[in-house]
MIGU-503735 format. One record per residue: x, y, z of N, C-alpha, C in turn. Coordinates in pm, whole numbers, plus 50000, padded with zeros to 5 digits. Each point is the difference from the previous one (the first is absolute). Layout:
N
XYZXYZXYZ;...
// end
This chain:
167
181343881984484500534993949881501184997350048;500544980849949501094998050088500314991049887;501774997749974500634995949901500404990250153;500204985149957500194991250119502205000549908;500505001250037501064996849927501694991550046;499434989049874501204984450090501185003749827;500854996450091500954997049940500894982749969;499464989349919500194989449899499594993950187;499504997250112500034994850126498664999349975;498864994850193499384997350012499665010650094;500895010750022499835011550113500385008049928;498815014250019500175009149999500815012150097;500325001749880501245007550057499595022249998;498955000149912499625014850018498335002649970;499245017450019498854991549975500125013949915;499535006749928499655015849940498885000349998;499855014850097497805002349959500525008649899;498705003849933500045005349873498235004849941;500355009049986498585010249989499034992349846;498485004450012499674990449852500525005449957;500695016149935500295004949925501445001349964;500374988650143502054999349939500624999549875;501165009049922500385001249909501284988950035;500154993249809500894996850030501634998450122;499855017349960501835000550062499605008350107;499314997550042499115007250168500624982950053;499444987749995499554986950005501804997549944;500684996949931502064999550027499965007450102;500315008550052500765012950057499664993650185;498374998849981499944986150148500134989450035;500294997549903500324982349970501325004249990;501165003150003501345000949994500005004350117;499915010850071499935005050166499604981750121;499064995749968499364991050043500934987450039;500664996249825500794992349999501464994550019;500695017149930501395003750029500344993549907;499004997549844500734994449888500405017449941;500375003349923500645007049931499374998849804;500484998149926499554992049919499404983349984;498334999049927499394990550006500154998149881;499564984349916499664999049881498175000650003;499054998250065498985001350048499214996750054;498634996150032499394990750125499294993349980;499834988149976499164993149887499144987250158;498415002049943498874999250093498714987749952;499724996550030498564991049957498685003249969;498675003849973498965006250010499694982949995;499205001850162499234992650097498784997249871;499815008849993498524999649850500274992449919;500804998349939500894990449875499454989649992;500174988549873499604985850051501074991350010;501155005949878501024995050005500815004550144;499775010650051501195003850112501315001449954;499405002449774502105004050032500405008350041;501665003050012499715013350135500975013149853;499745005850015500035015449955501615009650064;500735004749897500665010549991499105013749971;500975009850125500015016550014501145000749963;500595006449910500805007450002500585017249942;498615010750052499855009249936498225005250035;500805009649915498395007150049498384992949884;500665001349856499414993849908499704985350096;500204987750077499454998650023499364994550111;500195015750078499624998950215498405009649952;499144994449943498245005749984500274984750039;499804988149894499574986850087500204993550030;501275005650108500644991250178499235005450062;499845017149962498795008450129498524996849990;499814996149860498624995549954499884991250095;500734992250057500234979150028499695005450147;500995011350033500155006750188498514995750018;498655014949871499114999850060498894995450037;500414987549896499034990250049500004987350070;500655006050077500564988950129498735010450103;499334981050066499475003650140500185003550090;501085002650019501224997450113501355017150012;500135006349899500245008449898501794999150057;500484984649968501034999650040499864991149829;501634998050007500094992349834502154995050057;500244993549958501484989949985500415001649886;501435008450010500635000549928501794994749954;500244998749950501524985850019500995017649920;500925003950076500685007749986500974994649876;500545002549855501214993649913500615006050005;501074996750063501555008949951500505000749865;499954984949880500615000149943498134995449891;500115001749838499434992049916500154987950004;498454991349932499634984750078501214998649872;501084984850027500144994049889499624995949911;499775002149912499384996349845500554988649895;499854989650027500554986749940500124996949851;500694994749921500105003849853500494981049887;499404997249995500234980449910500775005949906;500874995849952500505001249891500954994449897;499484995749889500404990249956501215001249912;501564996449974500465001649975500924992549869;500164997749831500204991749899501754994350053;500094987849946501054999850036501434999249882;500995009150044501484997449938499625014949958;499185005950036499655011649885499635015650105;500855012349966500145010550124497835006649919;499695001850159498875002150016499735017050039;498845008249931499455005650118498545008750038;499664998850100498944998150071499875012350014;499175005749999499385013950048498684993850089;500105009950098498615003950124499915017250040;498234994649969499915014050038499335004450129;500885008150071498905001850103499655013350028;499074996950133498135014549925501655009150148;498915018549997500935003750110499394998350075;500404999450179498155000750082499605013350079;501385006749929498915012750070499365008449957;499855009950068499325009549911500665017549998;501104989049902501215012249960500674994250017;500995007149791500794995949951500924994350133;501214980649928500955003250102501634989949930;500705002050038500874990049963500784992150054;499954991850004500714981650041501475004849961;500664996850079501144997049921499834980150056;500924989249847499744992749953501514986350156;500114991650013500984988550039499384987849962;500644993049964499884985650001500504991450086;499834992350086500394987650115501314990949878;499635000049821501044989249988500865003349830;500714999549980501165000449910498834988749902;499304992849968499084995149912499225012249941;500035006650056498935013249940500845010949991;499815006049878501165014850006498265009249942;499625013350091499455004249910500135010150021;499165002349861500925012449894499465013350093;499835004149992499775015950155500074994350112;501065010850051499995000050182498945012750053;498995001249956499385007250003498625005349931;498414997950079498804998349861499785021350086;499595006949956498795008850013498224994149905;499364998650127498515000049931498805011150054;499595007449939499085005850006499184993950062;499105009750022498745000750149499004987049902;499674989750096499044994549911500694991149880;500884993849928500604997949936500834986749977;499814996249976501194986350016501105003849892;501314997350121502014997949841500474988450019;500815001849916500604988349955500854992650045;500774984950091500595002950009500544981349948;501335003349944500664994649886501404990850047;499394982049959500924995750153501294990649817;500554999549995501024993949933499844980750029;500724996149926500794985950032500554996749972;501364987050015499994994049942500264990749965;500164991749865499384984949993500934991850074;498074999550039500274984650112500074984249954;501334992249988500194990349945499384985250072;498724999550107498924997349985499484997850095;498764999050066498975008150090500194999450111;499675007650078500365007050118499245004650047;499105003350136499865007650067500365006050102;499845017449993501195006750054498825010950078;499795005050108498835014250086501435008049953;499765010549890500935013650036498685007649987;500315010850177499715011850000500185015949899;499135004749989500625012549952499255011850090;501535010550030499235003850135499175016849923;499435001550057499305014049937500685010050144;500545012050002500125008550113499485017049918;499205005350141499325015349951502165002950051;499415010449832501405011850046499755003649883;500985017049915500665005749929500234993549943;
// end
């Protein structure tokens, strides 16, 4: 069985051969060796047998069983995966009241099969983060609290809150 690995383009960068009962950790080692990539977020794939053709993400042992099951169903014994260096962007649209300071709370899920700490930063002085880091237990959501100064007139602004994995 083989995973054909892409990195966002149309040309494969590696092929990773696996056994039918391959463990996630063994796959990660083979993927890192084949691509030369150290740390990565996960792999995205599409199950060709599903009608929606919606991308799924495999980020750890908990999601590995579904990814392997998809490969095992493939008649050509190959599944294309896209190597993800970082989490996908998750947009939120927030409406703020005029001339009033406001706080907004966003619940961010921990995508890993372990507890993780994210260092937080904002791309704008218009959004102040309550905390500079958040630790989220496995399988749970953690709060990201933003405060905004009073807005004198309606406007649209894109603010990026970055989550960097770290201590």
